[in-house]
N, C-alpha and C positions, 0 to 999 in steps of 0.2 A: 946741630942740635950732641952734645957727649952725654954719653951714660954717666951713672952716678950711681953709690950704694945710697940706696934710701936711710935715713937714721932708724936707731930703734924703735921711738917713740911712734913712729909713721908704720911699721913693718908691723908693731902689734895692734894698731888702729885699724889696719888693712885686714888683720887676720881676723880684729873682734868682729869685724863684719860677716863674715862667715859661718861665729862662734856663736857669738851674742846678738841674736837677733831683735831680742823682745827680754822682758825680764823673767818671761816662763823659760827662755833661753837658760839663762845664767841662774836661774834658780834651778834649772834640769841640774848643771855641772857641779854645783855645790854643792847637791843632794846626792849625787852619785860618789862625789868625794868620801863626802860620810860615809855613806854605804861601802865603799871598799875600804876604809877606814878600821873598819869591826864594829861601830857603832849598835847597839842595842836600844838605844832612843836617838831619835830626831826629831829638833824641835824646830818651827818654821813659823816666823813672825814676820808680813808683810806691811805695807803704809804706803796708800794710795795705787793698789795693786800691784805693788812691788816697782814701783815706776821711782818711787822715791824712798824707799830704801825697802831692802832683805835681809833679814835676817837666819841665818841656819848654824843652830847649834847643834855638838854632839856630844857621846862619850867613848869616841873611837881614843886610837893610839894614842893621837896628839903626835905633834913635830917638837925637834929643839928648833932653837936659832938659825941654824946654821942650816936646814933642812928648811924654815921658814921661808929665806932668802935666796936658796935653792928651787922654791914652789914658785916663785914669781918671774922666774925667769921662761922665757919659751923654750920649748921641747924641752924641760926638764922633770921627768916622772920618777916615781917608784915602783911604776905598774907593770912596767917592764922590767925584770932583770936579766933578760938573755934580748937577743937582736930576733929573736924569732916572735916575729910581728900575727903569724897565725897559728900562735897560741895563747893567744887573747885572755884570759880568764877573768877577768877586770872588767865594770863598766866605762870607766876611762884608761886610757892610754896615748893619749896626744900630747900629754903637757903645753897644751895653751889655753886652758880655760880660764885660772887666776892672772896670768899676764892679760890675756884678751878683756877682760873685766875689769880689770883695774886700768888699762888704758882710755877705756870710756867712763869713769866713775869714779868715786872715791870707796877705797877696799879697805877696812881694817880686818886684819887676819889677826887671829888672839887663839894660842893652843900651848896647852899643857902637858908633855909626857905622865905617866904614873910614877911617880917617885922622884918628880924634876920641876922645878919653876915653871910660872908662866911667863910667854913672853909675846910682845905684841908688835906687830909693823902697819902703818898707814901709807897708803900709795896713791894720790891724788892724781888722776888722767895721766898716769905715766910717772908722778913724781914722787920719790920716797919724802916724806913730810916728816913719817913720826916713828920710832921706834926706841922701845926698853922693856922694861918688867910690868907683867900683867898680872891682876888675880883674878883667878878663874878655876874650876873644878877641872878635874881631867878631862881632858878633851879638844875640840877646839869651837871655835866660834869668828863664823866666817860677817861680816857686815858690808851691805852695800850700798852708797846712798847715791842721788841723785844722779839716775844709770841714765845717760847723753845729754846731760845737762851741759855740756861743752860740746855738745855736734846737734845743733838745732836743726839741723838735715835729716837726722834720723827722727830724732824725738818726737818731730810734728806728725810721722808717718807711725806712731805707735796708738791704738785703739783708745778706746775711754777705761775710765778708772776700774768698769764694773768688767770691760772684755777683756782687761790683761789680768786681771785679779781673777777670771774664769778661767785663762788658762794657766796661769799658775798650779789653781787649786788640780786640774787635770791631770798637770803634770807629774804633783806630787800622788795624787792616786794611784796614777798609774804604776808607779816609782814601789806603794805601799803595795798592792796587789802581786808584785811580785818577789815581794819579801815580808810573808806575814810573819817572819821570826821578831822582826824590828816594830817599835810603837814609834808612830808619828803625831805628832799634831800640828796642825795650824792654825795661826791666830791671825786675824787681818783687822785692822785698826782697833786693836785690843778685842776685838770679839775673839770666839775661839770655834772656827769653820768646822774645825775635821778632826774626830781624836781615834786611830785606828789602836788598840791597845796590842802588844804580844799574843800571838797566835800559831798555833799551827793548823789549824783549820784551812787550807787556801781558799776551797769554795765560801767557808763564814765568811775571810777576808774579802773576795771579791763581795759576795751578798751586801754586806755592809758598804762598801764604798758606791756601790751600784744601786741598786733598788733591792731592799730588804726581800719582797714578792719574789724574788728571784731564786732564792733556796727551795721554795716550793713548786717553784713554775722552772726547773731543768731539771738536766742530767748531767751524770758526770760521763768526761771523755778520758778513755784512758786507751794509749795503743804505742805499741813498740815494735819497730820494723829496721831492720838494717843500723842498729844501732841509734836508731834515733828516737824518744823519750816523746809520746803527745798526754799532754795532760790537759784539764782544767774543765770548764762546767759550759755547757750549751742551751740557752733557754730555749724553753717548747717554742715548735713552732707560730703557734697562738699566741706568744709573749713574746710583741715585738714591737720596734717605735718606727717614728718616721722619720728621723733621719741614723746617720751610723757610728754617733757620736758614744757607744756603749756596748763598740767592738774592741776588745783589748789583745793586743797580739805582741807574745814577748818568747826572742829566743834567746838560750843560756841568761833568762834572767835581765835581759835588754829589752824595754819599748820599744819597739820599732811601730812602724805606717809601713807596711809591704804591699805593692799590689797585686803581686802573686799569691798573698794570702788572704788579703782581701777577696781575691777572685776566686780563690778556695773555701772562704764562707758562703760567697752568693751563690756555688755550684752546689754545696751540701744544703742548700734552703729548696734549689731550686724545685717546682710544683709545688710547694708544702707552706708559700707564704708569697702575700700579694706583691706585685712586683715592686710599689713603689712605698713597703714597708722592709723593716732592717733586724734582725737577727738581733740577740742581743749575747754576745760570746767572750770568753777569757780565757783565750789559749795558750797552754805554757808549750814551746820545743824545748827539749834539749839535742843538741845536737855536737857531733866531735869536731874540736876547732877548728880543723882542719878542712869540714864538708861546710864551711861557712865563712864569708868575708864581710866582715866587720868593719872593713878600715875603706868606705864607698862614697861617705860626705859627713865633712864634720861634724854635724849634728849628731853625728853615730845614730841616724832613726831608718837607716835604709841599709839596707842587708842584700845579699847573694848568695844562693846556695846552687853546689858544685852540682845538683842533679836537681833541677826546678820540681822534674816534673813527679819524679817521686812523693817532694814535698807535698806538693799539690792534692796530689791522689793520697796521700794518707792520711790530709785533714778532712778531705771530704769523706772516706772511708769512716774514718773514725765520727766525723760527728754523725752519721747515718746510721752506724753501728751503734752509736748511743740512741739516738732517736728510733730506732727500730727496738730497742727494748723498753722504751717507752709506752708502748704499746696504744693505748684509746686514750691514754693521758690528755689533758688540754687546760687552758689556763681557764680556770672554768669559776667567774666570780662575776655575778651579775654586776652591769654598768650601774655606776649608782644614778646616772640620770634615766635610766628603766626603771630601777627600784624608785623613784621619785614619780614617775607615775602611775604608778603601783598604789605608793602612798595618795595622788595628790583626791581632791577632794569629788565625790563622783555628783555628775548632776541629779537632782530629781528626776528619776523616771516618770517621761507624761501618767497620768490617769489610764489604766485600762480600759476600753471602750468597752461598756457595758454593752451586750448582742441582746435581742429576743430571744424572751423563755424559751425550753425547748421543752418540753415535759417528752419523758419517755416513753417510748411505743408502749400499747395496749402486748400482753405477754399472755398464754393462755399456760393456766395453772390448774392441775388436773381434770382438765378437758375444760377447763371452763373461761372465759374473756374476764377481766381483770382491769380494774383501770387501776391506776399508779397508787401505791400506798403514801400515807401520809406524810413517813418519811423520806419515801422519795420525790414530796413536791416542792424540791429549793431549786431555784432556778439555776440553771447548767449555763456556764461560760465555755466557747470556743478557746482551749487552750492553743499557745505557739504549736507548730512543727517541732518535732526534737531536732536536736542539733547535731547528733553524733547515734551511730546505731547501736543495736545490741545483738551479739551472735550468738546461736546457739554453742553453750560450753561443751562438746564431746569427751573433754579430760579435764581433769583437775588445772586450773594454772597454776603455773612454775609458782614457786618461793620468791619471795625478792630478795633475801639475802643470799640468793644463789650464784645472784649476777650484778656486778657492776653500773651496769645499766639498766638496771631494773625490768618489770614486766611492765609492756604496753598496754594501756587501759585505752586509747582513744586517737584517731586522729583529727587533726584543728585545719580547717583552710583546704583541708587534702593536700599540704602541704609540711606538716610537722607532727611526729608522734610524741604523743603523751603516755611518758613509761614513768611507773611510782616505783621505785629504790629503796633500799634500806633506811638512808638517812637524806631522803629528797626527793624532789620533783623532778625530772630528764628531761628533759626538750629537744629532740630528733629535729636536723632540717634533712628532711629523706634524700631529697637531691645531692645534697653535699655529700652526705653521707655512702653514698650511693655509686656517687665519682671518685672515691678514694678507692671503696672496694674495688670497683672493677679495675681501676688505676693498679693496684697492686696485684690482682689476676694476673693482668697482661705482662705484670712485672716477672712475678713466680714464672710465666708459661715461657718469657722471656729468655730468662736464666737456664731455662730446660732446655733452650735450641731454639725455637720457634713458634712463635705465635698460631696458632691452627686459623686457619682461612675460612671463609662460607664463600663460594661462585655467585655471583647474581646469573639467573636465568637470564636474564636482559642485559648485557650490562650497561651503564649508564655512562652518558657525554655529561660534562660540565664544562662550561666554559667559562675562560678565566681571562686575563689579560697575559699579554706575551709573555713578559717576567716572572707572573706566578707559574706560568706554565713549566720555563727552563728552569725554575729552583726545584718541582714536585721532580723532575724528568729526571734532576741531577742528581736526587734523595730517593729514587724508585728501590735501590738495593735495600735501605736502610727501611723503608715504607713495609718492602716484602716480608720482613723479619717480623716485623708487626702484625702481617695476616692482611696487610693493606696491596694489592696489587694493581699496580697503576700503566697506562699506556698511552704514549702523544698521539693524539688525534689532530691533528694540522696544531698551525702554528700558535690558534689560542682556545685550543678546548683539551681535555684529558679526559680518557675513555676509562670508568671503574668496572674493573672486572671481577674482585672479590675484595669483601670487605672482613676485618677479623669475626670469628664467630661469636666472641667474648661481648660484642656489640649487640649482636639481633638484627632486628630489621629495624636501621635508622633511618637518617637522612644523609645520603651519600655526598650529595650536592652540597649540601649545609658544610660536613666534615672535611672535604677537599679547599674550600673557602677557607677556611679556619685555618689550615694545615700551611696553604699557601703566604698568609699573614705570620705564622708563627717562623716557617722557616727563614720570611727577611726579616725577623727581630735576631738571630741566631747569631752569636757569636762563633766568627769562626776559629775561635780557641779553640772550643767548648771540643769537649772528645765525643766519641762515635756514641758509648755509653750514656755521655750527657744528655746528644740529641735524642738519643732514641727514647730519653725519659721524657722530657718537653714532647715530642711526638704523641708520646702514648698518655701526657697527660690531658692533650687534646682532644685526644680520641676516646677516652674517658669520659670524658664530660659528654659527647655525642651517643654515648650507650647510656647512659645510667637512670634512673627511673627520675623522671621528670614531676617538677611541680605541678599538683593537679589534677595527679593521678589518687585514684579510691585503691587503697593498700587495705586488705584484711587482717584479722589481729594475728593469723598464724603468718602472713609476709612481716608485718610489722615487729615478732619475734627473732623471726628469720634474720632479720636486717641486723637488728641489736645483738644476739649472739655472735653473728659473723665478724661486726665492728669490736666485740672483745677480744678476739682473738688477732685480730688485722694491725699489723705494725703502722704508725701512721693516721689513723682513723679520725685523732681527734682534731683534722683539720682535712680540707677538700683541698683540691689539687691546685687550687689557688690563694690558699694561705687561708682561709674564713673558716670559721669552729664552725665542728659540724653538730655538735651537742653542746648545751649547759645544763647546770644546775640549777634550781632552787633549793637550798637546804631548807631541813625541817625550821631552822632559827632566823631564818630570812622571811618563810613564809609566815612564822608569828611574830615578826617584829610588822609585816603589814597589817596585820589585825591586831594590832596592840596586845597581843598577846605578853611581850616582851618591852 
């Protein structure tokens, strides 16, 4: 079999297999071209999710007829003025998008520079079919029709119209987040699906394109280190989603999907979010061009960093520093179904069973026995026992306005603290809240060098399976930094000599069993600090106030005051909220006052 050169149209079709996987891939390339052209407004119109038609119009610099002809050739681009590919400052640079798209669809390219006439070229699956003058405002309009119409093997693998449309919309959203100075519009089947006006406020643009509630349930991320700048917004740990579709990552304005960055986000929210939930974040990394390689994949969604450990550590510390500043903030809106349960009709209570009449006892008055007066001859009924208790007030209660989480008024079900704040009613889960407080104390002690330990009078032997004992023995030095001193005691047992003093008298056996399970789930790529944080979270859970413990009013208020000054106290170590607030307006709605 002899070797031959492939024809140009076949080369373009092969290249299209890497660059144009679906309508969203073609749309991404076209919108990136519009951004690189200096556009201030970009309009996108789709038909059948982009399978039948994609139209992208911009008001950028435009192209002359000769430039349009060159742009439709492979590896021809205006975005690399020199041969230094390490200094790429644009979104596109390969020069493959237009010829690749034109080889698997009907491509119409119309463009007009300012002060010149417009021109149009139409290429149908790699063949030039029309060229001539065109009337259009300054800028460029690209129309892609019948994508993969003549490549049925590729077209049958496309998703449904709804699925392809969702992918196209996600592409535009990501690009619009990176450039709030550009106005974007998207229409699908003649219906306006997205409209993002020009704005300088990046957090506002992110909230507009993701969830409007993000604006009031997020913190700003801002960190600079060794020439790398990290910015963006990070949702509160209690503002999460079931899938990671609201995690947006950008490197030098380029949307990327990088495992390193996603892992860094997961590490930043460790011990603050349930394992099956995902944070809502939009992070923007500005990295010197020589510190990042964007020429990894034709789709340009993957990057490589010269110092990945520094980038990962920067993301983790940047997000955590921002969340530290959030203090006890929490996503605090009562669920609608919970409020609906409050609003539902309450069944008529059963009638109070009349008890036998009890007359007041005879009393002494001026030394003489007297009977009950007429006023006292009313039937008396047995009242139900009180559901809360009143304690003597040795000091005036504190003012509500001085404390964001209010003043404790009582305890319900030996689990929830009820506090009255200036703007509503606060309900605190005492176990979840104290669990976070204990963890933060351990972290502070660990930052100071070592967590103080409390030796057990009689060391306790905990029996485990052999792999569990092996894991604990391998991490014994790390656990010792947290005040937990262990020794191997045979093949299937661990001897506990000391526990962290912060935990008090707990259950060493339960703690060791949980730690063994926790270590089994560890990612070996985690740093020592992240492993210590994970272990500390499990230990704090065992050392916190349990549900079912009766607290005094003083203890309840002390817990509230410590929550107000402790970082991350809005959620427990597993990501659940530690407190919720029922605002006065919500209470008024429940009673029909509003």
